TORKOL-4160 file (C-alpha; in steps of 0.2 Angstrom, whole numbers, padded with zeros to 4 digits, m for minus):
433
<pt num="1" X="0232" Y="0666" Z="0753"/>
<pt num="2" X="0234" Y="0668" Z="0734"/>
<pt num="3" X="0230" Y="0686" Z="0726"/>
<pt num="4" X="0215" Y="0685" Z="0713"/>
<pt num="5" X="0223" Y="0682" Z="0694"/>
<pt num="6" X="0215" Y="0687" Z="0678"/>
<pt num="7" X="0214" Y="0675" Z="0663"/>
<pt num="8" X="0228" Y="0683" Z="0655"/>
<pt num="9" X="0240" Y="0697" Z="0659"/>
<pt num="10" X="0248" Y="0709" Z="0644"/>
<pt num="11" X="0266" Y="0715" Z="0650"/>
<pt num="12" X="0269" Y="0735" Z="0646"/>
<pt num="13" X="0288" Y="0735" Z="0641"/>
<pt num="14" X="0302" Y="0745" Z="0652"/>
<pt num="15" X="0303" Y="0762" Z="0647"/>
<pt num="16" X="0321" Y="0762" Z="0649"/>
<pt num="17" X="0336" Y="0754" Z="0659"/>
<pt num="18" X="0332" Y="0748" Z="0677"/>
<pt num="19" X="0337" Y="0754" Z="0693"/>
<pt num="20" X="0328" Y="0741" Z="0706"/>
<pt num="21" X="0330" Y="0733" Z="0721"/>
<pt num="22" X="0318" Y="0716" Z="0720"/>
<pt num="23" X="0314" Y="0706" Z="0736"/>
<pt num="24" X="0314" Y="0687" Z="0730"/>
<pt num="25" X="0303" Y="0675" Z="0742"/>
<pt num="26" X="0311" Y="0661" Z="0751"/>
<pt num="27" X="0317" Y="0645" Z="0744"/>
<pt num="28" X="0304" Y="0634" Z="0740"/>
<pt num="29" X="0317" Y="0619" Z="0739"/>
<pt num="30" X="0325" Y="0623" Z="0756"/>
<pt num="31" X="0308" Y="0627" Z="0764"/>
<pt num="32" X="0300" Y="0609" Z="0758"/>
<pt num="33" X="0317" Y="0603" Z="0764"/>
<pt num="34" X="0316" Y="0610" Z="0781"/>
<pt num="35" X="0298" Y="0606" Z="0783"/>
<pt num="36" X="0301" Y="0588" Z="0782"/>
<pt num="37" X="0318" Y="0587" Z="0792"/>
<pt num="38" X="0307" Y="0598" Z="0809"/>
<pt num="39" X="0293" Y="0584" Z="0805"/>
<pt num="40" X="0304" Y="0571" Z="0807"/>
<pt num="41" X="0315" Y="0581" Z="0823"/>
<pt num="42" X="0312" Y="0577" Z="0842"/>
<pt num="43" X="0304" Y="0594" Z="0847"/>
<pt num="44" X="0298" Y="0610" Z="0842"/>
<pt num="45" X="0308" Y="0619" Z="0829"/>
<pt num="46" X="0305" Y="0637" Z="0821"/>
<pt num="47" X="0308" Y="0641" Z="0801"/>
<pt num="48" X="0313" Y="0658" Z="0799"/>
<pt num="49" X="0307" Y="0666" Z="0782"/>
<pt num="50" X="0301" Y="0652" Z="0774"/>
<pt num="51" X="0291" Y="0652" Z="0758"/>
<pt num="52" X="0273" Y="0652" Z="0758"/>
<pt num="53" X="0265" Y="0646" Z="0742"/>
<pt num="54" X="0256" Y="0629" Z="0733"/>
<pt num="55" X="0270" Y="0619" Z="0734"/>
<pt num="56" X="0274" Y="0623" Z="0752"/>
<pt num="57" X="0255" Y="0623" Z="0758"/>
<pt num="58" X="0257" Y="0604" Z="0748"/>
<pt num="59" X="0270" Y="0599" Z="0760"/>
<pt num="60" X="0263" Y="0606" Z="0776"/>
<pt num="61" X="0245" Y="0598" Z="0773"/>
<pt num="62" X="0253" Y="0580" Z="0769"/>
<pt num="63" X="0263" Y="0582" Z="0785"/>
<pt num="64" X="0248" Y="0588" Z="0795"/>
<pt num="65" X="0241" Y="0571" Z="0788"/>
<pt num="66" X="0255" Y="0562" Z="0793"/>
<pt num="67" X="0252" Y="0567" Z="0811"/>
<pt num="68" X="0264" Y="0584" Z="0811"/>
<pt num="69" X="0256" Y="0600" Z="0819"/>
<pt num="70" X="0263" Y="0615" Z="0807"/>
<pt num="71" X="0258" Y="0632" Z="0811"/>
<pt num="72" X="0262" Y="0643" Z="0797"/>
<pt num="73" X="0260" Y="0661" Z="0794"/>
<pt num="74" X="0271" Y="0676" Z="0795"/>
<pt num="75" X="0289" Y="0675" Z="0792"/>
<pt num="76" X="0290" Y="0663" Z="0807"/>
<pt num="77" X="0284" Y="0645" Z="0807"/>
<pt num="78" X="0282" Y="0632" Z="0820"/>
<pt num="79" X="0285" Y="0614" Z="0817"/>
<pt num="80" X="0281" Y="0602" Z="0832"/>
<pt num="81" X="0292" Y="0586" Z="0826"/>
<pt num="82" X="0286" Y="0569" Z="0831"/>
<pt num="83" X="0303" Y="0559" Z="0833"/>
<pt num="84" X="0302" Y="0549" Z="0816"/>
<pt num="85" X="0286" Y="0541" Z="0821"/>
<pt num="86" X="0273" Y="0546" Z="0808"/>
<pt num="87" X="0255" Y="0542" Z="0807"/>
<pt num="88" X="0245" Y="0534" Z="0795"/>
<pt num="89" X="0232" Y="0546" Z="0788"/>
<pt num="90" X="0214" Y="0542" Z="0786"/>
<pt num="91" X="0214" Y="0545" Z="0766"/>
<pt num="92" X="0225" Y="0549" Z="0752"/>
<pt num="93" X="0237" Y="0563" Z="0753"/>
<pt num="94" X="0236" Y="0577" Z="0739"/>
<pt num="95" X="0254" Y="0582" Z="0734"/>
<pt num="96" X="0244" Y="0594" Z="0720"/>
<pt num="97" X="0257" Y="0598" Z="0707"/>
<pt num="98" X="0271" Y="0597" Z="0719"/>
<pt num="99" X="0285" Y="0586" Z="0715"/>
<pt num="100" X="0294" Y="0590" Z="0731"/>
<pt num="101" X="0279" Y="0585" Z="0741"/>
<pt num="102" X="0275" Y="0568" Z="0731"/>
<pt num="103" X="0293" Y="0563" Z="0731"/>
<pt num="104" X="0297" Y="0567" Z="0749"/>
<pt num="105" X="0283" Y="0561" Z="0756"/>
<pt num="106" X="0283" Y="0545" Z="0746"/>
<pt num="107" X="0300" Y="0539" Z="0757"/>
<pt num="108" X="0295" Y="0548" Z="0774"/>
<pt num="109" X="0278" Y="0536" Z="0773"/>
<pt num="110" X="0288" Y="0521" Z="0777"/>
<pt num="111" X="0290" Y="0528" Z="0793"/>
<pt num="112" X="0271" Y="0529" Z="0796"/>
<pt num="113" X="0262" Y="0518" Z="0808"/>
<pt num="114" X="0250" Y="0511" Z="0793"/>
<pt num="115" X="0249" Y="0512" Z="0774"/>
<pt num="116" X="0250" Y="0529" Z="0765"/>
<pt num="117" X="0242" Y="0534" Z="0749"/>
<pt num="118" X="0251" Y="0548" Z="0738"/>
<pt num="119" X="0242" Y="0556" Z="0723"/>
<pt num="120" X="0242" Y="0573" Z="0714"/>
<pt num="121" X="0238" Y="0582" Z="0700"/>
<pt num="122" X="0233" Y="0575" Z="0682"/>
<pt num="123" X="0251" Y="0580" Z="0677"/>
<pt num="124" X="0259" Y="0574" Z="0694"/>
<pt num="125" X="0249" Y="0556" Z="0687"/>
<pt num="126" X="0260" Y="0559" Z="0673"/>
<pt num="127" X="0277" Y="0562" Z="0681"/>
<pt num="128" X="0287" Y="0545" Z="0686"/>
<pt num="129" X="0289" Y="0539" Z="0701"/>
<pt num="130" X="0295" Y="0520" Z="0700"/>
<pt num="131" X="0313" Y="0523" Z="0700"/>
<pt num="132" X="0310" Y="0529" Z="0718"/>
<pt num="133" X="0300" Y="0515" Z="0724"/>
<pt num="134" X="0313" Y="0502" Z="0719"/>
<pt num="135" X="0325" Y="0509" Z="0728"/>
<pt num="136" X="0312" Y="0511" Z="0744"/>
<pt num="137" X="0310" Y="0491" Z="0741"/>
<pt num="138" X="0329" Y="0490" Z="0741"/>
<pt num="139" X="0327" Y="0495" Z="0761"/>
<pt num="140" X="0311" Y="0482" Z="0763"/>
<pt num="141" X="0299" Y="0496" Z="0762"/>
<pt num="142" X="0284" Y="0488" Z="0753"/>
<pt num="143" X="0276" Y="0500" Z="0739"/>
<pt num="144" X="0260" Y="0498" Z="0727"/>
<pt num="145" X="0259" Y="0506" Z="0711"/>
<pt num="146" X="0242" Y="0512" Z="0709"/>
<pt num="147" X="0243" Y="0523" Z="0694"/>
<pt num="148" X="0250" Y="0517" Z="0677"/>
<pt num="149" X="0266" Y="0518" Z="0670"/>
<pt num="150" X="0275" Y="0520" Z="0686"/>
<pt num="151" X="0267" Y="0535" Z="0691"/>
<pt num="152" X="0256" Y="0540" Z="0706"/>
<pt num="153" X="0246" Y="0537" Z="0713"/>
<pt num="154" X="0256" Y="0524" Z="0725"/>
<pt num="155" X="0254" Y="0515" Z="0741"/>
<pt num="156" X="0267" Y="0514" Z="0754"/>
<pt num="157" X="0266" Y="0502" Z="0768"/>
<pt num="158" X="0272" Y="0511" Z="0783"/>
<pt num="159" X="0283" Y="0503" Z="0798"/>
<pt num="160" X="0293" Y="0494" Z="0785"/>
<pt num="161" X="0311" Y="0505" Z="0782"/>
<pt num="162" X="0326" Y="0497" Z="0785"/>
<pt num="163" X="0345" Y="0502" Z="0785"/>
<pt num="164" X="0355" Y="0495" Z="0771"/>
<pt num="165" X="0361" Y="0498" Z="0754"/>
<pt num="166" X="0350" Y="0505" Z="0740"/>
<pt num="167" X="0354" Y="0508" Z="0721"/>
<pt num="168" X="0344" Y="0523" Z="0713"/>
<pt num="169" X="0345" Y="0529" Z="0694"/>
<pt num="170" X="0349" Y="0546" Z="0696"/>
<pt num="171" X="0348" Y="0553" Z="0679"/>
<pt num="172" X="0329" Y="0558" Z="0679"/>
<pt num="173" X="0326" Y="0567" Z="0695"/>
<pt num="174" X="0339" Y="0572" Z="0710"/>
<pt num="175" X="0320" Y="0573" Z="0720"/>
<pt num="176" X="0321" Y="0553" Z="0720"/>
<pt num="177" X="0338" Y="0553" Z="0728"/>
<pt num="178" X="0334" Y="0568" Z="0741"/>
<pt num="179" X="0317" Y="0560" Z="0747"/>
<pt num="180" X="0329" Y="0544" Z="0752"/>
<pt num="181" X="0342" Y="0555" Z="0760"/>
<pt num="182" X="0329" Y="0565" Z="0770"/>
<pt num="183" X="0321" Y="0549" Z="0778"/>
<pt num="184" X="0338" Y="0539" Z="0780"/>
<pt num="185" X="0342" Y="0546" Z="0796"/>
<pt num="186" X="0327" Y="0539" Z="0805"/>
<pt num="187" X="0331" Y="0522" Z="0798"/>
<pt num="188" X="0336" Y="0509" Z="0810"/>
<pt num="189" X="0354" Y="0507" Z="0803"/>
<pt num="190" X="0364" Y="0515" Z="0793"/>
<pt num="191" X="0358" Y="0518" Z="0774"/>
<pt num="192" X="0370" Y="0519" Z="0759"/>
<pt num="193" X="0363" Y="0525" Z="0741"/>
<pt num="194" X="0374" Y="0521" Z="0725"/>
<pt num="195" X="0370" Y="0532" Z="0712"/>
<pt num="196" X="0367" Y="0526" Z="0693"/>
<pt num="197" X="0367" Y="0534" Z="0678"/>
<pt num="198" X="0373" Y="0552" Z="0676"/>
<pt num="199" X="0367" Y="0563" Z="0691"/>
<pt num="200" X="0357" Y="0576" Z="0686"/>
<pt num="201" X="0354" Y="0591" Z="0697"/>
<pt num="202" X="0368" Y="0587" Z="0707"/>
<pt num="203" X="0368" Y="0604" Z="0717"/>
<pt num="204" X="0351" Y="0599" Z="0724"/>
<pt num="205" X="0358" Y="0583" Z="0732"/>
<pt num="206" X="0371" Y="0594" Z="0741"/>
<pt num="207" X="0358" Y="0607" Z="0746"/>
<pt num="208" X="0347" Y="0592" Z="0755"/>
<pt num="209" X="0364" Y="0587" Z="0764"/>
<pt num="210" X="0366" Y="0606" Z="0769"/>
<pt num="211" X="0348" Y="0605" Z="0777"/>
<pt num="212" X="0349" Y="0589" Z="0785"/>
<pt num="213" X="0366" Y="0594" Z="0793"/>
<pt num="214" X="0356" Y="0610" Z="0800"/>
<pt num="215" X="0345" Y="0597" Z="0809"/>
<pt num="216" X="0358" Y="0587" Z="0817"/>
<pt num="217" X="0360" Y="0572" Z="0804"/>
<pt num="218" X="0376" Y="0566" Z="0799"/>
<pt num="219" X="0375" Y="0561" Z="0780"/>
<pt num="220" X="0387" Y="0566" Z="0766"/>
<pt num="221" X="0397" Y="0559" Z="0750"/>
<pt num="222" X="0408" Y="0543" Z="0748"/>
<pt num="223" X="0418" Y="0545" Z="0732"/>
<pt num="224" X="0406" Y="0554" Z="0718"/>
<pt num="225" X="0393" Y="0542" Z="0716"/>
<pt num="226" X="0388" Y="0536" Z="0734"/>
<pt num="227" X="0380" Y="0544" Z="0748"/>
<pt num="228" X="0382" Y="0538" Z="0766"/>
<pt num="229" X="0369" Y="0542" Z="0781"/>
<pt num="230" X="0371" Y="0537" Z="0800"/>
<pt num="231" X="0355" Y="0533" Z="0810"/>
<pt num="232" X="0356" Y="0549" Z="0819"/>
<pt num="233" X="0337" Y="0555" Z="0817"/>
<pt num="234" X="0335" Y="0574" Z="0818"/>
<pt num="235" X="0336" Y="0587" Z="0832"/>
<pt num="236" X="0324" Y="0602" Z="0833"/>
<pt num="237" X="0331" Y="0619" Z="0830"/>
<pt num="238" X="0328" Y="0637" Z="0823"/>
<pt num="239" X="0333" Y="0638" Z="0804"/>
<pt num="240" X="0332" Y="0650" Z="0792"/>
<pt num="241" X="0327" Y="0649" Z="0774"/>
<pt num="242" X="0337" Y="0657" Z="0762"/>
<pt num="243" X="0329" Y="0667" Z="0746"/>
<pt num="244" X="0326" Y="0656" Z="0732"/>
<pt num="245" X="0340" Y="0656" Z="0719"/>
<pt num="246" X="0328" Y="0651" Z="0703"/>
<pt num="247" X="0316" Y="0665" Z="0707"/>
<pt num="248" X="0331" Y="0677" Z="0709"/>
<pt num="249" X="0335" Y="0673" Z="0691"/>
<pt num="250" X="0320" Y="0681" Z="0684"/>
<pt num="251" X="0325" Y="0698" Z="0691"/>
<pt num="252" X="0342" Y="0696" Z="0685"/>
<pt num="253" X="0337" Y="0691" Z="0668"/>
<pt num="254" X="0326" Y="0707" Z="0670"/>
<pt num="255" X="0342" Y="0718" Z="0670"/>
<pt num="256" X="0349" Y="0708" Z="0656"/>
<pt num="257" X="0335" Y="0711" Z="0644"/>
<pt num="258" X="0330" Y="0731" Z="0649"/>
<pt num="259" X="0347" Y="0736" Z="0653"/>
<pt num="260" X="0352" Y="0745" Z="0668"/>
<pt num="261" X="0354" Y="0737" Z="0685"/>
<pt num="262" X="0346" Y="0725" Z="0698"/>
<pt num="263" X="0349" Y="0720" Z="0715"/>
<pt num="264" X="0344" Y="0706" Z="0726"/>
<pt num="265" X="0348" Y="0706" Z="0744"/>
<pt num="266" X="0350" Y="0693" Z="0757"/>
<pt num="267" X="0359" Y="0681" Z="0747"/>
<pt num="268" X="0372" Y="0672" Z="0757"/>
<pt num="269" X="0391" Y="0671" Z="0750"/>
<pt num="270" X="0392" Y="0652" Z="0750"/>
<pt num="271" X="0375" Y="0648" Z="0747"/>
<pt num="272" X="0372" Y="0628" Z="0742"/>
<pt num="273" X="0358" Y="0634" Z="0731"/>
<pt num="274" X="0367" Y="0629" Z="0712"/>
<pt num="275" X="0354" Y="0641" Z="0703"/>
<pt num="276" X="0364" Y="0655" Z="0708"/>
<pt num="277" X="0378" Y="0648" Z="0696"/>
<pt num="278" X="0364" Y="0658" Z="0683"/>
<pt num="279" X="0375" Y="0673" Z="0687"/>
<pt num="280" X="0391" Y="0665" Z="0678"/>
<pt num="281" X="0379" Y="0662" Z="0663"/>
<pt num="282" X="0374" Y="0680" Z="0663"/>
<pt num="283" X="0391" Y="0687" Z="0665"/>
<pt num="284" X="0396" Y="0677" Z="0649"/>
<pt num="285" X="0383" Y="0683" Z="0640"/>
<pt num="286" X="0390" Y="0701" Z="0644"/>
<pt num="287" X="0382" Y="0707" Z="0659"/>
<pt num="288" X="0392" Y="0713" Z="0675"/>
<pt num="289" X="0388" Y="0705" Z="0692"/>
<pt num="290" X="0393" Y="0713" Z="0708"/>
<pt num="291" X="0393" Y="0706" Z="0726"/>
<pt num="292" X="0392" Y="0718" Z="0741"/>
<pt num="293" X="0391" Y="0707" Z="0758"/>
<pt num="294" X="0374" Y="0699" Z="0756"/>
<pt num="295" X="0368" Y="0708" Z="0740"/>
<pt num="296" X="0370" Y="0703" Z="0722"/>
<pt num="297" X="0368" Y="0717" Z="0709"/>
<pt num="298" X="0367" Y="0712" Z="0689"/>
<pt num="299" X="0369" Y="0727" Z="0676"/>
<pt num="300" X="0371" Y="0728" Z="0657"/>
<pt num="301" X="0375" Y="0745" Z="0651"/>
<pt num="302" X="0375" Y="0749" Z="0632"/>
<pt num="303" X="0385" Y="0732" Z="0625"/>
<pt num="304" X="0375" Y="0718" Z="0617"/>
<pt num="305" X="0372" Y="0701" Z="0624"/>
<pt num="306" X="0381" Y="0687" Z="0617"/>
<pt num="307" X="0374" Y="0670" Z="0614"/>
<pt num="308" X="0381" Y="0656" Z="0623"/>
<pt num="309" X="0383" Y="0637" Z="0622"/>
<pt num="310" X="0380" Y="0629" Z="0640"/>
<pt num="311" X="0377" Y="0611" Z="0649"/>
<pt num="312" X="0364" Y="0615" Z="0663"/>
<pt num="313" X="0362" Y="0597" Z="0668"/>
<pt num="314" X="0366" Y="0602" Z="0687"/>
<pt num="315" X="0355" Y="0618" Z="0685"/>
<pt num="316" X="0340" Y="0613" Z="0674"/>
<pt num="317" X="0326" Y="0625" Z="0681"/>
<pt num="318" X="0337" Y="0640" Z="0674"/>
<pt num="319" X="0333" Y="0634" Z="0657"/>
<pt num="320" X="0318" Y="0643" Z="0654"/>
<pt num="321" X="0325" Y="0660" Z="0660"/>
<pt num="322" X="0340" Y="0659" Z="0651"/>
<pt num="323" X="0329" Y="0654" Z="0634"/>
<pt num="324" X="0320" Y="0670" Z="0636"/>
<pt num="325" X="0335" Y="0680" Z="0639"/>
<pt num="326" X="0343" Y="0672" Z="0622"/>
<pt num="327" X="0329" Y="0679" Z="0612"/>
<pt num="328" X="0337" Y="0697" Z="0615"/>
<pt num="329" X="0357" Y="0690" Z="0610"/>
<pt num="330" X="0365" Y="0694" Z="0594"/>
<pt num="331" X="0369" Y="0676" Z="0591"/>
<pt num="332" X="0363" Y="0659" Z="0594"/>
<pt num="333" X="0362" Y="0651" Z="0612"/>
<pt num="334" X="0363" Y="0631" Z="0614"/>
<pt num="335" X="0357" Y="0624" Z="0629"/>
<pt num="336" X="0363" Y="0606" Z="0633"/>
<pt num="337" X="0360" Y="0590" Z="0644"/>
<pt num="338" X="0342" Y="0593" Z="0650"/>
<pt num="339" X="0333" Y="0580" Z="0644"/>
<pt num="340" X="0324" Y="0579" Z="0661"/>
<pt num="341" X="0315" Y="0596" Z="0657"/>
<pt num="342" X="0303" Y="0583" Z="0648"/>
<pt num="343" X="0296" Y="0576" Z="0664"/>
<pt num="344" X="0292" Y="0592" Z="0674"/>
<pt num="345" X="0278" Y="0602" Z="0677"/>
<pt num="346" X="0274" Y="0600" Z="0657"/>
<pt num="347" X="0286" Y="0595" Z="0643"/>
<pt num="348" X="0297" Y="0610" Z="0645"/>
<pt num="349" X="0307" Y="0608" Z="0631"/>
<pt num="350" X="0293" Y="0605" Z="0619"/>
<pt num="351" X="0285" Y="0621" Z="0627"/>
<pt num="352" X="0300" Y="0630" Z="0625"/>
<pt num="353" X="0300" Y="0628" Z="0607"/>
<pt num="354" X="0283" Y="0632" Z="0604"/>
<pt num="355" X="0283" Y="0647" Z="0613"/>
<pt num="356" X="0298" Y="0655" Z="0608"/>
<pt num="357" X="0293" Y="0652" Z="0593"/>
<pt num="358" X="0277" Y="0662" Z="0595"/>
<pt num="359" X="0289" Y="0677" Z="0597"/>
<pt num="360" X="0299" Y="0677" Z="0581"/>
<pt num="361" X="0313" Y="0665" Z="0587"/>
<pt num="362" X="0318" Y="0652" Z="0577"/>
<pt num="363" X="0318" Y="0637" Z="0592"/>
<pt num="364" X="0322" Y="0620" Z="0591"/>
<pt num="365" X="0322" Y="0607" Z="0604"/>
<pt num="366" X="0329" Y="0589" Z="0603"/>
<pt num="367" X="0328" Y="0574" Z="0616"/>
<pt num="368" X="0340" Y="0585" Z="0628"/>
<pt num="369" X="0344" Y="0600" Z="0620"/>
<pt num="370" X="0337" Y="0617" Z="0615"/>
<pt num="371" X="0342" Y="0629" Z="0602"/>
<pt num="372" X="0337" Y="0648" Z="0602"/>
<pt num="373" X="0342" Y="0657" Z="0585"/>
<pt num="374" X="0336" Y="0676" Z="0588"/>
<pt num="375" X="0325" Y="0683" Z="0574"/>
<pt num="376" X="0312" Y="0698" Z="0573"/>
<pt num="377" X="0303" Y="0697" Z="0588"/>
<pt num="378" X="0286" Y="0703" Z="0590"/>
<pt num="379" X="0272" Y="0701" Z="0602"/>
<pt num="380" X="0260" Y="0686" Z="0606"/>
<pt num="381" X="0249" Y="0676" Z="0617"/>
<pt num="382" X="0260" Y="0664" Z="0628"/>
<pt num="383" X="0253" Y="0646" Z="0633"/>
<pt num="384" X="0259" Y="0643" Z="0650"/>
<pt num="385" X="0255" Y="0624" Z="0653"/>
<pt num="386" X="0251" Y="0626" Z="0672"/>
<pt num="387" X="0268" Y="0629" Z="0673"/>
<pt num="388" X="0273" Y="0642" Z="0685"/>
<pt num="389" X="0292" Y="0644" Z="0678"/>
<pt num="390" X="0285" Y="0646" Z="0659"/>
<pt num="391" X="0274" Y="0660" Z="0666"/>
<pt num="392" X="0287" Y="0671" Z="0676"/>
<pt num="393" X="0300" Y="0666" Z="0663"/>
<pt num="394" X="0290" Y="0674" Z="0647"/>
<pt num="395" X="0284" Y="0688" Z="0657"/>
<pt num="396" X="0301" Y="0694" Z="0656"/>
<pt num="397" X="0301" Y="0694" Z="0637"/>
<pt num="398" X="0286" Y="0709" Z="0638"/>
<pt num="399" X="0301" Y="0719" Z="0646"/>
<pt num="400" X="0308" Y="0723" Z="0628"/>
<pt num="401" X="0294" Y="0717" Z="0617"/>
<pt num="402" X="0277" Y="0726" Z="0615"/>
<pt num="403" X="0261" Y="0715" Z="0616"/>
<pt num="404" X="0268" Y="0698" Z="0626"/>
<pt num="405" X="0253" Y="0693" Z="0635"/>
<pt num="406" X="0254" Y="0677" Z="0647"/>
<pt num="407" X="0239" Y="0666" Z="0649"/>
<pt num="408" X="0235" Y="0658" Z="0665"/>
<pt num="409" X="0247" Y="0669" Z="0677"/>
<pt num="410" X="0239" Y="0662" Z="0692"/>
<pt num="411" X="0251" Y="0646" Z="0689"/>
<pt num="412" X="0264" Y="0657" Z="0698"/>
<pt num="413" X="0257" Y="0653" Z="0713"/>
<pt num="414" X="0266" Y="0638" Z="0714"/>
<pt num="415" X="0283" Y="0646" Z="0721"/>
<pt num="416" X="0279" Y="0664" Z="0720"/>
<pt num="417" X="0262" Y="0671" Z="0722"/>
<pt num="418" X="0266" Y="0689" Z="0722"/>
<pt num="419" X="0276" Y="0689" Z="0706"/>
<pt num="420" X="0266" Y="0699" Z="0696"/>
<pt num="421" X="0265" Y="0712" Z="0710"/>
<pt num="422" X="0284" Y="0713" Z="0709"/>
<pt num="423" X="0285" Y="0717" Z="0690"/>
<pt num="424" X="0282" Y="0734" Z="0690"/>
<pt num="425" X="0299" Y="0735" Z="0702"/>
<pt num="426" X="0306" Y="0728" Z="0686"/>
<pt num="427" X="0300" Y="0743" Z="0675"/>
<pt num="428" X="0284" Y="0732" Z="0668"/>
<pt num="429" X="0267" Y="0736" Z="0672"/>
<pt num="430" X="0257" Y="0719" Z="0671"/>
<pt num="431" X="0237" Y="0723" Z="0666"/>
<pt num="432" X="0224" Y="0712" Z="0663"/>
<pt num="433" X="0222" Y="0708" Z="0644"/>
């Protein structure tokens, strides 16, 4: 599926202002949520324009191991739902590096007719999942930690999910809450989730609710810190996947860096994807944003970019893109309240501090913040830490800095396998280094 990648790409800078239309792949977040809802539904569902990537392949393979027939390929996938009755697999499920797969299937495994072991990549074995396990245990699910420090692998004993009330720490990952939400309609009784601590990435919870409702579930907020789910199960349907909002930040950022204009089509007017809030950040920095129907265009003419101060707790996946744009601003940028970046695919705050510094910026990271002070910029070879967002964000730096080299570019296959093929549309030509 994935194109061959060299060991590194050198990015040739844009030769002038951009005038581009970029096709953004389907949302990874929506695809993996829709795959699970369709799998748990009664009947056959069709997913229109889903994302094909390493992460969604991990979810599809995991569901297949649990007895779900998923037919992928092309722009329309078929999922034969099992009505909430999953099968115990014959061996461990490999979530690879996919956080959504590991967390979502960990909760869904409570519906299986036997024990389920969830494992993953070496980095996944360093990403905590114990908050989710404690919440599952509140719903009478038997869980065993097989790894260390509350990380995978874990064993979930199926056939044990009960309705009721569970409390969960929502300050480290919204995926823990989404995992419980997605499974809850198949419980024998209503489920109520009490969220503790500051809620990180709250828009992703609203996105989960939107996808669940698309498959017939009844779930929603009760006040600011409680979610309630009725035991409706799911019904099969035809479901269309939106373009990925986080992926769209890269072409939008390209317009900010190189100047000119970039247009992305197929963006719903009322999208539930919180990362489209990135457009407001670019406006604050000095870009213009224009919407025509389902198309969004970002442009920057001759004015300089301004540094900003932003709380990105709700949209932490946009931090990497914003940090790279901040290299080209005339004043410093401060990003706050993003401590959960330290438990992502890599410690993203530490990685940003290190790699932005290689390009000439004065970058400083704290426990939950990052400051970027622009400086004289120069080319550098960038480590990506097997993190797709590091590769995609830092490739954008090559639009304005000669000599930027991206190591291990193949990690973009996690969410956008064709990313470097799309870069010429943005005026830059990746070439094997």
